[in-house]
N, C-alpha and C positions, 0 to 999 in steps of 0.2 A: 130228461134235462138233467139227470145221473150223468149219464155215458157223457154230456159236455162237461159237466165237472170236471169228473175222470178224466178228461181227456187233456184240459185245460191245465191240471194239477201236474200230468206227465208231462206239459210242454217247459211249465215251468221252473219244475224239476230237470228238466234235459238242460234247460237254460242257465239255468244255478251251475249244474256241473259243468258244463261247457266252459263257462267265464271262472270256475275255480279252477279246473284244468290248463287254462290259459296263464292264468296267476301262478299257478306252479311253474308252467313250463317258463316262466319268465323268470321267476326265483332261482330255477336249475339252470339259467343261462346266462345270470348273472356272477352265480358262485363258480362255472367256469370259466368265466373272465378272469374273476379272482385269482384262481386257483393256476391260470396260463400266467397270469404275470408274477405270480410267487414265483412258479416256475423258471421265467424266465429271470428273475432276481438270484433263484438259489444257482443256477447254470453262471450267471455271471461270477458269483462266489467262488463256486468249482473252481473256474477258470483261472480267478485269482489266485485262489491256493495252489493251484497246480504252478501257476507262472512263478511264485514264490519258494515254492518247494524248489523246482528245478534250479532257479537261483541260487539257491542254498546248497544243494547237490553241484554246482557249478563251481562255487568257491570251498568246498570239502578239499579235495585235494591240496590247496593253497596251505589250509590250517592246518592240514597233516605235516605241511613240510618245515613249520613253524617249532 
């Protein structure tokens, strides 16, 4: 009888561990998606800043002529 109780306890513990691990994996997946979205926004900002800098550099020779 004690063996059955022990096996049942181990089974319940294993199920709880797997459920917790699945939830943790879901949280990790959500965080990865958030970071990917943030990375895309930052890349867009960098591209915009590079374009602005290029435009500034293009107009520089004209500013020096004045």
